[in-house]
N, C-alpha and C positions, 0 to 999 in steps of 0.2 A: 466495443462494449458500450452499453447504454448508460445514460446519465444516472439512472437509479443505482446501478452497481458502483459507479465512481462515488456517488453521494454516500452510499453505505460504507465504503472504505474510509472516506473522510470522517464521517461521524464516529466510527469505531475508534479511529486513532486520534482525532482531535479532542473529543470529549473525555479522553483518558482511558488508558488500559489499566484495568485493575490487576495488581500483582499479587498472586496468591501467597507468595513467599514472604512478602513484607507488607503488612497492612498500612504502614506509614507512607508508602508510595502510592499516590493517586494517579500519577502519570509516569510513564517510562519513556525517556527520550529514545526515539527510534528514527535513525537517519534514513532519509528517503531521497530519491532523485527521480525526476521525470524528464523525458525527452518528448518534445512536441513534434508534430508532423512537419514543422518548418525547420527542424534541426536544433532548436533552442533547448539547452540542458539547464535544469534548475535543481539545486540541492538545498535541503533544510532538515531540521529535526523537530520543528515545533508543530507542523501540520497547519499552521495558521494560514499559509498562503496556498495550500493545496486546493486546486479547483475553485478559485474564488467565485466564478459565475458559471452557469451551465455552458456558456460558450467556451470556457476554458477546457471543459471535459472533452469536447469534440476534437480538440487539438492534441490530446495526449496519445502519443504513440505507445509508450510504455512507462510503467512505474517500477522502479527498482527499490526494494526495501532491504537494507543491510540486516543480516542475521547475526546475532551474537549468541553465546551460550545462555545468556539471561533471557533474551527476548524470542528466541527461535520458536519454542513451543507455542507461545501466545500468538505471535504473528501468523504462523501457519494455521492455527486453529481458527483465527478470525477469517482468514482468506478462504479456508475450506467452507466455513459457515456461509459466507457470502456467495460462494460458488463462482469463482472467477477463472478465466483462462490464464495460464502462466507456467513458469518453469522454476523449480527449486534447485538451488546449487548449495554448496557447502557454506558460503558466506553471504548469500543474498537470494532473494526471490524476485522474479520479474512477473509483473502483471501486464498483460498486453491489451491494448485498446482495439487493435485492428487485425491481429494475426488470427488466422483460422486453422492453422496447421499444428496447434498445440492443444494438449488436453487441459482440463480444468485441474486446479491444484488439489491434490489428494492428500 
């Protein structure tokens, strides 16, 4: 996946997800994990450290975002809008950097 797509994901989640159900929430904590091509796994919920530089994006094998009943609809809508390759499961969604055998998130 190219740097533009990773940057779009970062911006959407870092700058705050607006919650339609509660106008007082400017940010929704969304737990995420990345695995780099060298096997390093990193988890956070603030998005502050996601893809710090463009070199970091080249190393992302996958991004896993935990889905909850509260964030599921919002997370999937964002990823559909950005049009990224991945898989959706009951409790998480994976966005892939290098896999070509998966469909885009629908």
